LOGU-457900 format. One record per residue (C-alpha): x, y, z; residue in one letter. Coordinates in steps of 0.1 Angstrom, whole numbers, plus 5000, padded with zeros to 4 digits. Example, Ala and Ser with C-alpha at 12.3 -4.5 7.8 and 13.67 -1.06 7.14 Angstrom:
512349555078a/513749895071s/
***
This chain:
078638058264m/080438348249s/083338468228f/085038808234r/087538888207p/090739058221l/094139148208n/096039098241v/095238878271p/093439068300p/095839128329v/093239008353d/092538678336h/093738378356h/091738098339g/092837808318e/094137838282c/093037658251r/094937648218y/093537648183v/096137458163h/095937588127v/097237338101i/096937488067g/093237608070a/092137338093a/091937338131v/091937128162f/091637258198i/093137128230d/095137238260d/098537168244r/100637488240p/102737558210a/106337448206e/108837718217d/109737818181d/106137828168w/104138148163s/101138218185t/098438488184h/095938568211f/092338528200i/090138628229g/088238478258i/085938188250v/083838048278d/086238208304e/089238038287h/092038228270a/092238108234w/095438118214w/096038048177a/099037828170v/100637848136d/101637478131v/104437448106p/103537288073r/106237008076d/105036888110i/104236518116d/100636458103p/099836258134s/100236578155y/096436628157g/093136538141a/092336868124a/089036958107l/088337218081d/086137508094l/083037378076r/083337038093a/084137208126f/080937408124h/078937088126a/080736978158r/081037298178a/078837578192p/078537888170e/080638108192h/083537858192q/083337828154w/083638208152l/086638198175a/088237918154a/087538118122g/089238418137r/092238198146a/092538078110v/092338428095q/094838578119i/097338298114v/097038318076e/097438698078w/100638668098a/101938408073r/101438628044t/102638958059h/106138858070r/107639128048f/106839488042c/104739548011g/106439878006r/110139828012c/110539448016g/111939458052e/110939168075p/108039278097t/107439258134e/104239228155l/103239578166a/102939588204p/099439618218g/097539598185e/096739348157r/099239478131a/102539388115m/104939678115k/107839748093c/110839858115p/112340038085r/109540248070c/106940218097g/104140078074l/101439908094l/099539608079s/096339508096f/094439178090p/092539198058r/088739198059i/086939178026s/083339318027p/080939128005a/077139178001m/074738887998i/071038957990t/067738777987l/065638937959v/061838897961t/059138957935r/055439027942g/053439117972e/054138948005p/052138628008g/052138267995p/052538377959d/055638587965q/058838457948e/062538467956a/065338477931l/067938197937l/070938107916a/073537837912r/077137927909g/079237787880v/081837637904q/079337457927w/079637077924q/076137017937v/072837157923p/072437407952m/070737737948y/071538047969s/071338417972c/073338647949l/076638767964a/079738967955g/082439187969f/082039557975v/084139777952e/086240077964p/084240387967g/080940197967e/078240187993s/076739848004l/073439937989e/075040027955d/076939697956a/073639507960v/072139677930i/075339647908r/076039277917e/072439167910v/072439357877r/075839207867e/075038847876e/071438807863v/070539137845a/067839227870i/067239567885t/066339577922v/065239857945r/065039927983h/067939727995p/067339668032k/070039548056y/069339208072f/072439118092g/076139018089s/078338718094q/082038668095p/082938428068w/086538298071p/086738158036f/089238308035p/088538658051n/085138798042s/082538978061l/079238888046m/076539168048l/073139038042g/070439238024f/066839198012q/065839377980a/062739407958e/062539327921y/061939627900e/062439527863s/064139307838g/064338937827e/066938687841i/070038667819a/072838487837c/076438597835d/077938267823p/081238327840t/079538327874e/076038187873i/075037847858m/071337897864d/068838127882a/065138137887g/062138257907w/060938017934y/057938007957r/058237907994r/056537577988d/058837477959d/062437557968l/065437377952p/068337257973m/069437557994i/072637618015p/073137458050p/072537648082g/076137758085i/075638048061s/073838378063i/072338288029a/070238018046r/069238268073k/068038508047l/066038228029i/064638098062d/063538438073a/061638488040w/060038148042v/058538208077v/057938578070g/
***
């Protein structure tokens, strides 16, 4: 099982096609092609099938298909298909929001051979937006059963779930500097030795989550009330509710628990 992202269909591909019908930010997948006047975008090759994203108009009959949001789809599909569906949603939304040039206002066109919207008047190219964001698990103490991890609950979360600290990377900032800054801004803690863990495309709406591990250096927890409701230090054997397996936050926590 595999997913190979591509911008244009391979000339030597003669397999079947599948269509990711994007309704708002929800999807359903079948072998039904788009209507003639609907926009489509090639996504890549998934399990030897050519996948296309279909931009379903907002006023379409709601009985058109049984769509699921991406979080629900993750529970029903293999990881590589979820990644392909997330790519479909992001590309459709990008095309929806870049129909006009941001510099001169001219209607844009798809640039041939690449993933870009091009202005026929001034030549401005607009590529799909990717927003880099860091997410980090901070630990305190020597490795072992007494080591603690810093977990926090966001102010907008409806359930009492605790996760790693996260935030977007600023212009002119390295990923490591973003880790140190975000932790300090959100909970007033100073950390050291940020170490890259892994990454995850996160199509909510267009982030690339870059996971880090970092060590506590100094400070006492003081939550930024605009972002963090509560934060604390937790041992492996006394964790609060943590994120589900869909997220890299859970992978960071699980790796620490078994580490």
